[in-house]
N, C-alpha and C positions, 0 to 999 in steps of 0.2 A: 466584440467587447464582452464581457465578463458584466453583469450588472453589479451595482455598490450599495442598493439599499430593497427595503421591501416597503409596499403602500400597502396602507388597510386602507378602506373606506367604511367608516362606520355609518351605517344608513340604517334609516327606518320611519316605518307611519308617523308622521306628526304627532306633535306631542306625548311620545314615548318616552323619551329622556335621553338623546343622545348627546346632548351637551352637558348633562349633568355626569356623562360618563363620561367624555371626552376631558374632564376636566379632573374626576377621580382618574384618570391611568395618568395625566399628565403631571399631577399634583403641584394645580394651578389652577387661578379664574381664568377662564380666555370664555368669550360668547356671551349669550344671554342667555336668562335661563327666568322663564316665565310661565306660568299653567296656560298657555295659551297654544294653539295651532299657530303654524309658521313663524315661529321665533326668528328662524336660522334662514335667510333668505339667498344666502351666500355662501358655496362652499370654503372653507379655511385649512390651508394645512398648516400642521405643527411635528416638530422633530420632537417625536417620542425617545428613543435614545438611539444614542450613537458612540462605536468603539474606535479606541484610539486608532485605530487602522484605518478610520472613515467611514466604515459601513454603518450605515443609516435605517433605522426603523422610524417610518412617516405614519400620521395617522391623521386622515380628512377626517372634520366634521362636515356632515354632507345637510341641504337642505330637505327637510322630510319630507317623503311620499305624502301627496295630495288625492286627487282624481286617475288613478294608475287604470282606471280602466278607459278613458278617454283615450291618454295616453299611450298602452297598448293598441287598441285601434286602429287611432292613428299611424301607428308605427309600422303594422303590420300591412295596412297599405299604399305604403310609399317604395319606390325606387330604392332610394337612395336618404336613409331616416336619420343617421348621426349628420348626414350634410345639413338635411332639416331640422335637426337640436342644435346645429351653432346657428344657424341663421333666425333662430327665434330671437324675439326683443317685447314684440308687442304682448304678449301672454304675460308676462308680469306685472302690468296693467288693470288689461283687460278680465285677467282668471290666474290668482295668484296661486292657488292648489298646484293646477297644471301648470303653469313654470316650474313652482318647485318641485315637480316631480320630473322636469325634465333635466332641472341642472344635475340633482341626483343622478339619475341615469348618466348624463354624460361625464359626471365624475367616474361612477362605476367604470366607462368604457374607458376613456382616457386614463384613467393613475392607477385602478385597482391591481393587486396583484389580487387581495384576497378580498373579500365584501365582508362585512360582521351586523349581520342585519338583527340589529335590537327588539326584540318584541316583548310585550305585559305581561307577563309568567302571570297574573292573576286570572288574564282571559283564561277564556276554553279554548282552545287554538280547533276547533270545527265548529267555531261560533262567531270566530271575527271573521267580516264579510270582506274584508280587506287585505288579508293574508294571501290569498289565491293569487290576484294579480298581478301584488306585487312580489311574489315569488314565479312569476310566469314573466313578468319586465326582467329578473335578474338574469331567468332562465336563458332569454335571448340571447341576453347580453354575454352567456357561456362563462361563466368567472366562479372561481370555486368559492360556497359562501358557509359561514358558521354561523348560527342560532345561537345568540348572546340572551338570555333568561333573562328583564328585569324586573323589579320591584317582587324579587321573591321574600325580602325579609333575613332573618338571620332563620337561618333552619338546620337542623343536621343534618347527618349525610345520609340517613335512609331516606330522608325524607326529601331530602334535593336529584336521590337519583331518581325518585317515582316521578316528580315532575320534571324532570327531564326525559323519563321514557316515555311519558305521556308524549309530549312531543315531538319526540322519536319515532314514533308509533304514528302517528298524527302524519308526518309529511316526509315518512319511510320513501314513494313514489318520486321523492323528486330528488333528480339526480345533482344536480347543480351541489344539494345539502350533503356536507362533509362531516357535521358534527352539529352537536347542539350543546350547549355548557352552560352553566349557573355563573352573572358576572353583573349584581347589582351595584347600581350605580352607588347606592346609598351602604350598601353592608357587603359589601365586595372585600377581600382580604387578598394580600399580596403574591396568598398560595396562588389562587384562583387564576392569577396573571399570568403563574409562570407557568400551569396547566393550559393555560390558552396558546401561548407563544408554544409551547410544547407539539401541542394541534396544529398552528399554522405551520410549523415546519414538517411537519410530515405531508401536508397536503401539498406545498409547495412545488415546483419543478427541481426536477434535479438539480440544474445549472444552481438556483436559489438556496439549495439548502446547504450548505457552507456557509454562505452570509447568513442566516437567522442561524444556524448554530453559533455562530461567535455574537451577534449579538441578544444570544439568549444564554450564551456567557456571562457576558460582562453584565447581563442585568441580575446574574444569579447571583454574581459577587456583590452586585452592589445590594440587594437587599440583604444578605448572610452578613455583611458591614453593619449594615443598621439593626439585627437582630442583635450581633455580637454587642454594640454600642448600650439596645436596650439592656441585655442582659446583665452588662458591667454598671448600667445608671440604678439600675433593682440589686444587684448584688451590695455595690455603694450602701446605696438609702438601709437597708439591711442587720447591713454588721455595724452601722453605726446607731443603728437603732438598739441593736445586739450588748455594745458597748457603752451604751448610754446607758447612766446611775446617777444617786444623787447619796447623800448620805445623812442621816438624821446625829445631831451633838449628841455626845453620851451627857448620861445626868438628866435625861427631860423622861417627864411623864405626868398623866393623866391629861388635863383640858392641855398642854402645851405640846404635848406629844402629838395630840390630835390635832391639831392646828399645823405643827411640822407635814402630817405626814400628808394633809390637804392639799399645803405648798409644793408638797416636794410630786405630788402626784399632779398638780395643773400647770406645774413646770415641765415635766416629760411629757405627757398630753401635747404641750405647745411645743415643744421640739419636735416634737413625732408629728404633728400638723405641719411644722415647716417642712420636714422634710420630705413629705407624701406630697406637698405641693410643687415641690424643686424637683419631684421623681415625674409629677403628670406633665410639667412643661417641658420636660429632658427629651418624656416621650412623644408628645406632640410635638417639636423641633425634629426630632430623628425623623420624624412621615412625612414633614414639611409641610402641617396644620397650623393652620393659625390658631390664633385663640387662649384666652385664661381659663383654668378652674376655680372655681370657687367651693373652698369646702367648708362645712361646720364642722362641728367635734359633738358625736356621740360617748362619753365616758361612759364602761363597763365594768362592773366594781368588782364581778361574780367570780375573777381570780385572783382576788387580795388576802395579802398575808401579811401582819403586822407584827410591828418586833413586841417581845414584849413576852417572862414568862404563863401569864394568866392569858388566855386568849381574849381580849376584848372586840372581835369580830360579833363574840355569841351576844355582847351589851346592844340590847337597841335603842340605847344615847347614842353610845358610839357610831352605829351606822348610820342614824339621823343626821347625826353633827357633820359626817366625815362622806355622805350623800349630796346634802345641801351643801355644804362645803366645793366640792368636787363639781356642782354644778354651776357655781357661782362663774359669770360671767361667761360660759359655754354655750353656742346655741346648739340644739339639742335638732337633728335631724334622723327622725330614722326611717329608710329607705325599706323597699322591697326586697325578697329574695334573703332578710337574716342578716344584712350586711348595715355596719352604719359608718359614720367617720364621715357626713356624704354617702359614699354607697359604702367605703371602708370599716372594716371593726376596727377602732381603737379603744382602750383599756384593758387593762388586768395588769397586774405590778406585784411582783414578788418582793416581799422585805425581809431583811435577814432575819433571824429569830433566838436575837440576843442568844448564841450561843446554842439554839435547840439545832438537835440536829436533823430532824426531818426534811429541813431546808438546805443543807449543806451543799448538796449538787450543785444547786441554783442561783450560789452566791459564793461568792469573796469571802472564805471563811478567817482568812484574817482580820475582816473587818465585819462582823455579824449588825451592823446597824445599815450597811449599805444596801438601796434599794435598784431594782433591777428587775428587767421583764420576763416571767418565764418565756419557757421554751415553749409552751402548747400556746403564748400569745406569737413569738416570732415566727412559727409555721402559719398560723392566721394572718398577718402581714404577707408571710410569702403568699398564701392563697392570693390574698388581694388585691397585689401586685403583680401577681400575673394576670388575672380577669382585666388590674387595668393594662397590659399591655394588649390583652389582645381585645378589648373595646377602642382603644384606641388603632390598631392597625386596622381594623374592620371597619373602622371612620370613612366612608365613601365624600370626597372633597366635594360633590353636588351638593351636599350640605351646606361648604359655607365652614365657618369657623369651627373648629371644636367645640362641642358642649359635652358635660358630664349626661352620660345616661343616667337614668333613673333605676333602671332593672339590666339585668340580665338574661341569657338565655337559662332554661336551667339547667340542660345540657352541658353546660361550660363550667356552672358551677361543680355539678356532679363529678364532670373528667377531672376536673383539678382537684380537688378532695381525692378522688382515687389517685390522681400522681403522686401528692403531696404523701400522704397514707405510704405510699412503695417507697420512702425516702423519707421514713421518717425518723428514723435512728440514726443517719446517717446526718440530716438536720440535727437533732439535736447532742449530739453526739460535738458538730461544729459549731454551735448555740455555747454548748457549756466550757468546749475549749480558747472560747474567743472572753468569753465571761474571767476566764480566770485566769487567761496568762497577761501577761504586761508586755509581750516581746512587739513594739511595736511594726517592724521588719514582716514578722510572720502574722500583723493582722495587716498589711498589706499583701502580702503574697496569698492571702485570705482571700481577697476581692477575686481576682484572677481562677481560685476554687471553690468560687461558691457560685461566680459568673459562669463557668462549665457545666454545672450542676444544674444552674436553671436553663442554660443553653438546650441542657438535656431532657430536662422535663417540660420545657417549650415546645420543642419538635415532639414529641407523643402527642404535646396537647393539640397542632395540629396535625397531626398524622390522623388522630381521632375523626376529625372535624373535614378531612379530605383526605381519604386513605389512598385515595389515586395519584398523588402526591408522593406514594414511596420511594418511586424509584430513582428520583432528582433531588427529594429532600434530603 
């Protein structure tokens, strides 16, 4: 009878992060996570993925390895080591580390098609004394092993390759080790999971490979749907922002004009803050991460153009009044990395030039008192939305509910800005078209068009982070 499931045993030295990684892979809280040894005492099975045909990918979270030296010596001296493992009960009370090692080994022997052996990437592989006896135990069981590097943090592809190479070189003589790859319980991305499934497919026996291929396709379809939904959510937020505007009444001047500009800016800032918060919630829900995001607003005024034949922004009295007014009631939070609005830049409006030609391309020429966001600002909102997506999709469930990061890796920001620069002309034409067109059906169709462009840009970003995923991503 042909097999219908693939079973993975997640195993490691105690307190390395197995249950945290299980939570991340399963997208839900399972087991108990504490910063102490031997929290998981029983092997526990979970359904990771299932196809419509009934094929299943199962994941076992096992007891952590404890006293591996002792267990290996004991097994090597027995004529029926597996029978001995089954009969052991007393060690649970008398020697918990020894007993936990027994449970882990029993699970691998009885259940595993592939062993996922989790290690702490921050350790020197040559100095961790527990690694060799644990690998000797796994060699004794003769099951294929993939080493997963945990606690890597967010690193670029070059650093990741160097880290994996160091571990591969250290354990190249271990015949059961089929692959070494990074999968941090706290900062993994779904692309890395896809790479793991690909590698599992390659090391399974021939009769199991078609099943894993179907499971892999099902998983890819699910992840691509999540990606598409996220891009549509981002596109909707950006289009609503591009279309957002306010209009100053005719015939206003002096102090009255300043107050109207101030109120218009505040209203637009508040609407944008609401859209960003809504987008954040949608991204979190799409990735099955609980939690709420709290945002604060920082208004940046350097991109503001104000109506009037005279240039009031050149007057100190105007700027002091406008700045103090725009800041009223808004919390200020300057974050690292040059981003604001919690993390994301907010601010910078274009205001019609009362018939002046200098700003005609960025405004409704039929209504020169109309305030709207300039294309450069909309570009920054696009950048920030893509960075938000990267932050959410790299958030490992092992940390619990989603919380806003306070900084991004510099390589994320640089790659995102490079990607935006390549599409700047297309984006600016898109923004200008949205702001000058009054066709509601055209605006509806624009969401699909922008989502497709965002999808293309996001794939480019993911490939910059994970170039090895190019064959399937």
